[in-house]
C-alpha positions as CSV (number, residue, x, y, z in Angstrom):
1,M,304.2,-29.6,-14.6
2,R,305.6,-26.2,-15.7
3,I,309.3,-25.9,-15.5
4,D,311.0,-22.5,-16.0
5,V,314.8,-22.2,-16.3
6,L,316.7,-18.9,-16.1
7,S,320.0,-19.3,-17.8
8,L,322.7,-17.4,-19.7
9,F,323.0,-20.4,-22.0
10,P,319.5,-21.6,-23.0
11,E,320.9,-23.5,-26.0
12,M,322.5,-26.0,-23.6
13,F,318.9,-27.3,-22.9
14,T,318.0,-27.8,-26.5
15,V,319.1,-31.4,-27.0
16,P,319.2,-33.0,-23.5
17,M,315.7,-31.7,-22.6
18,H,314.1,-32.5,-25.9
19,D,315.3,-36.1,-26.4
20,S,314.3,-39.5,-25.2
21,I,311.8,-39.9,-22.3
22,I,311.7,-36.2,-21.3
23,G,311.4,-35.1,-24.9
24,R,308.3,-37.3,-25.3
25,A,306.9,-35.9,-22.1
26,I,307.3,-32.4,-23.5
27,E,305.7,-33.4,-26.8
28,N,302.6,-34.9,-25.1
29,K,302.4,-31.8,-22.8
30,T,303.0,-33.7,-19.6
31,I,305.8,-31.2,-19.0
32,D,305.8,-27.6,-20.1
33,L,309.5,-26.5,-20.3
34,A,310.6,-22.9,-20.9
35,V,314.2,-21.6,-20.8
36,T,314.7,-17.9,-20.5
37,N,317.9,-16.0,-21.1
38,F,318.1,-13.5,-18.3
39,R,320.6,-11.5,-20.3
40,D,317.6,-10.3,-22.3
41,F,316.4,-8.4,-19.2
42,T,319.5,-6.4,-18.4
43,K,319.2,-2.6,-18.5
44,D,322.8,-2.1,-19.3
45,K,323.4,-1.0,-22.9
46,H,326.3,-3.5,-23.1
47,R,324.0,-6.3,-21.7
48,H,326.2,-7.0,-18.7
49,V,324.7,-9.3,-16.1
50,D,327.6,-9.3,-13.7
51,D,329.7,-6.7,-11.8
52,Y,332.4,-6.4,-9.2
53,P,331.4,-7.1,-5.6
54,F,331.2,-4.2,-3.1
55,G,334.0,-4.4,-0.6
56,G,336.4,-6.0,-3.1
57,G,337.2,-9.6,-3.8
58,A,338.1,-11.8,-6.7
59,G,335.7,-12.5,-9.5
60,M,332.4,-11.1,-10.6
61,L,328.9,-11.6,-9.2
62,L,325.6,-12.0,-11.0
63,Q,323.5,-8.9,-10.6
64,A,320.1,-9.1,-8.9
65,Q,318.2,-7.0,-11.5
66,P,318.4,-9.1,-14.6
67,I,317.6,-12.3,-12.8
68,I,314.7,-10.9,-10.7
69,D,313.2,-9.1,-13.7
70,A,313.5,-12.4,-15.8
71,Y,311.8,-14.3,-12.9
72,E,308.9,-11.8,-12.7
73,H,308.4,-12.1,-16.5
74,T,308.3,-15.9,-16.4
75,K,306.0,-15.8,-13.4
76,K,303.6,-13.6,-15.3
77,V,303.7,-15.9,-18.4
78,S,303.2,-19.0,-16.3
79,T,300.3,-17.5,-14.4
80,E,298.6,-16.5,-17.6
81,A,299.0,-20.1,-18.8
82,G,297.2,-21.3,-15.6
83,Y,300.1,-22.4,-13.5
84,P,300.3,-21.3,-9.8
85,D,303.4,-19.8,-8.2
86,G,305.8,-22.6,-7.4
87,K,309.2,-23.2,-5.8
88,V,312.2,-21.2,-7.1
89,I,315.3,-23.3,-6.9
90,L,318.8,-21.7,-6.9
91,M,321.6,-23.9,-8.1
92,D,324.4,-23.1,-5.6
93,P,327.4,-25.1,-4.2
94,A,326.3,-24.1,-0.7
95,G,322.8,-25.5,-1.2
96,K,321.4,-28.7,0.2
97,T,322.6,-31.9,-1.4
98,F,320.0,-33.1,-3.9
99,R,318.8,-36.6,-3.2
100,Q,316.1,-39.0,-4.4
101,A,313.8,-37.9,-1.6
102,D,314.0,-34.3,-2.9
103,A,313.2,-35.5,-6.4
104,E,310.1,-37.3,-5.1
105,M,309.0,-34.3,-3.1
106,L,309.4,-31.9,-6.0
107,S,307.7,-34.2,-8.5
108,H,304.4,-33.3,-6.8
109,D,304.8,-29.6,-7.5
110,T,303.0,-28.1,-10.5
111,H,305.5,-25.3,-11.2
112,L,309.3,-25.1,-10.6
113,T,311.7,-22.4,-11.5
114,F,315.5,-23.1,-11.7
115,I,318.1,-20.3,-11.6
116,C,321.4,-21.2,-13.1
117,G,324.4,-19.2,-11.9
118,H,327.9,-18.4,-13.2
119,Y,331.0,-16.6,-12.2
120,E,331.8,-16.3,-8.5
121,G,328.3,-16.3,-7.2
122,Y,325.2,-14.1,-6.9
123,D,324.2,-10.8,-5.5
124,E,322.7,-11.8,-2.2
125,R,319.4,-10.0,-3.0
126,I,318.7,-12.7,-5.6
127,R,317.8,-14.9,-2.7
128,S,314.7,-12.7,-2.0
129,I,312.8,-14.7,-4.7
130,V,314.4,-18.1,-3.9
131,T,312.5,-20.8,-1.9
132,D,315.1,-23.6,-2.1
133,E,318.9,-24.0,-2.8
134,Y,320.4,-27.2,-4.1
135,S,323.8,-28.6,-4.9
136,L,324.7,-31.9,-6.5
137,G,327.6,-32.4,-4.2
138,D,330.9,-31.1,-2.8
139,F,332.4,-29.9,-6.0
140,V,332.2,-26.8,-8.2
141,L,331.1,-26.6,-11.8
142,T,331.4,-23.7,-14.2
143,G,327.6,-23.1,-14.2
144,G,324.3,-24.2,-12.9
145,E,322.9,-25.6,-16.2
146,L,324.2,-29.2,-15.8
147,P,322.9,-29.5,-12.2
148,A,319.6,-28.1,-13.2
149,M,319.3,-30.6,-16.1
150,V,320.2,-33.5,-13.7
151,M,317.5,-32.3,-11.2
152,I,314.9,-31.9,-13.9
153,D,315.6,-35.4,-15.2
154,A,315.4,-36.9,-11.8
155,I,312.2,-35.0,-10.9
156,T,310.2,-35.3,-14.2
157,R,310.7,-39.1,-14.6
158,L,308.7,-39.5,-11.4
159,I,305.6,-37.6,-12.8
160,P,302.8,-40.1,-13.7
161,G,302.7,-40.7,-17.4
162,V,306.4,-39.8,-18.1
163,L,307.8,-43.4,-17.7
164,G,306.0,-46.2,-19.4
165,N,306.2,-48.5,-16.4
166,N,305.5,-46.7,-13.1
167,Q,306.5,-49.8,-11.1
168,S,310.1,-49.3,-12.2
169,K,310.2,-46.0,-10.3
170,V,309.3,-47.8,-7.1
171,E,311.8,-50.6,-7.5
172,E,314.9,-48.7,-8.7
173,S,317.9,-47.7,-6.6
174,F,317.3,-45.1,-3.8
175,S,313.5,-45.1,-4.1
176,T,313.4,-48.1,-1.7
177,G,316.3,-46.7,0.4
178,L,318.6,-49.5,-0.9
179,L,320.6,-50.1,-4.1
180,E,319.0,-52.3,-6.7
181,E,319.8,-56.0,-6.8
182,P,321.8,-57.4,-9.8
183,Q,319.7,-58.1,-12.8
184,Y,320.2,-60.3,-15.9
185,T,318.8,-61.0,-19.3
186,R,319.4,-63.6,-22.0
187,P,321.5,-65.6,-22.7
188,A,321.5,-67.6,-19.4
189,D,325.1,-68.4,-19.9
190,F,327.4,-65.8,-21.4
191,R,331.1,-66.8,-21.7
192,G,330.8,-69.0,-18.6
193,M,329.0,-66.3,-16.6
194,K,325.7,-67.8,-15.6
195,V,322.4,-66.3,-14.4
196,P,321.7,-67.4,-10.8
197,E,319.6,-70.5,-10.9
198,V,317.0,-69.0,-8.5
199,L,316.0,-66.4,-11.1
200,M,315.0,-69.1,-13.6
201,N,313.1,-71.6,-11.5
202,G,309.8,-69.7,-11.6
203,D,309.4,-69.6,-7.8
204,H,308.4,-66.0,-7.3
205,K,308.6,-66.1,-3.5
206,K,312.2,-67.3,-3.7
207,I,313.0,-64.8,-6.4
208,A,311.6,-61.9,-4.2
209,L,313.7,-63.1,-1.2
210,W,316.8,-63.4,-3.4
211,N,316.2,-59.9,-4.7
212,Q,315.9,-58.5,-1.2
213,K,319.1,-60.2,0.0
214,E,321.1,-59.1,-3.0
215,A,319.9,-55.6,-2.8
216,L,321.0,-55.6,0.9
217,R,324.3,-57.2,-0.1
218,R,325.0,-54.5,-2.8
219,T,324.1,-51.7,-0.4
220,Y,326.1,-53.2,2.4
221,L,329.2,-53.5,0.2
222,R,328.9,-50.2,-1.7
223,R,326.8,-47.8,0.4
224,P,326.6,-49.0,4.0
225,D,325.6,-45.5,5.0
226,L,322.2,-46.1,3.4
227,I,321.6,-49.1,5.6
228,D,322.3,-47.0,8.7
229,H,319.3,-44.8,7.9
230,Q,317.0,-47.6,6.8
231,K,314.2,-49.2,8.9
232,L,314.6,-52.9,8.1
233,T,311.9,-55.5,8.5
234,S,312.7,-58.6,10.5
235,T,313.2,-60.5,7.3
236,Q,315.6,-57.9,6.0
237,K,317.5,-58.0,9.3
238,K,318.0,-61.7,9.0
239,L,319.0,-61.5,5.4
240,L,321.5,-58.8,6.2
241,A,323.0,-60.9,9.0
242,D,323.4,-63.7,6.5
243,V,325.1,-61.3,4.1
244,R,327.5,-60.1,6.7
245,I,328.5,-63.7,7.6
246,E,328.9,-64.6,3.9
247,E,331.0,-61.6,3.1
248,A,333.2,-62.1,6.2
249,E,333.8,-65.7,5.1
250,K,334.7,-64.5,1.6
251,Q,337.1,-62.0,3.0
252,R,338.7,-64.7,5.2
253,L,339.1,-67.0,2.2
254,N,340.6,-64.3,0.1
255,T,343.1,-63.4,2.8
256,S,344.0,-67.1,3.2
257,D,344.5,-67.5,-0.6
258,K,346.8,-64.4,-0.7
259,K,348.8,-65.7,2.2
260,N,349.2,-69.1,0.6
261,H,350.3,-67.5,-2.6
262,F,353.1,-65.6,-1.0
263,T,354.3,-68.4,1.3
264,G,353.9,-71.1,-1.3
265,E,351.8,-73.3,0.9
C-alpha cells in the first residue's frame, strides 16, 4: 500500500511511523509512506498557506492552491511508482467518525492520501479532490496529524504481512463486534489474584465458551451499544442472558452489603 500524507509538520511522522510494527512494514516495503509539506507548494513569496475568509469571521483558513498543487504532485509521483489513484481522506471534525469497520475497508486499498489541516478550517474548494472525510470523535485537536497517524496505524496493521499473527486481527476488540474477553499469563496466582480454572484445564471447548461469555460480559458492562448492533448466535444469546442474570445478582448483593453497612445489620 502507498500512503501519502500532506502536512505542514512532516517531522511529526518521523518517529511514530518508522518505529515498531509499522516501521518494519515500511522497511520490508509492505507499506510505502511519503509525507509531503504542502508549504513547499505555495506561490506566496512569504510561503503563506492560510488567509482570512471572505465575508469575515474569526481565524484563518488553509488555502486551496498549496494543498491541491501538493496533491497533484504526489499523485504524479505515485502514478510513476505504479500506484493507481486512491482515496483522498480529509481529516476534519465534521467528518464521519472513524471506526474499525472503516479501517478494515480502507486496508484493502492500494493507495491512500491523507490531508492534515490546521487553523480554523479549509477553503471549501479543497474538497474538490477529497473522496472521504473522517474524524476521531466529537472533540477538536490543533491539527490533523495525530488523527492521521491513528488512522494509518489502525489501517496498516490489517494489511497481510504487517502483523506476525493474522489471527490476532480477527480476535481482537471491535473486529468481532464485541470487546475482547479478559486474558491472563503466568504466574497462575499473582498476589492472590488467580487465573480462572477453566483456562488451565485444557478443555478447548469450555475455554472457547468461556471466552465468548466473558467477551459478552465485558461488552455488556462497558459498551452495551455494541451489543445492540450485533447479530448474536443462539449460543451467544443464551450466554448473554446468563450474564445479565449474574450481573443483576451481583448488583443486588452489592446494594444489600451497602445497606447492611449503613444500618449495622
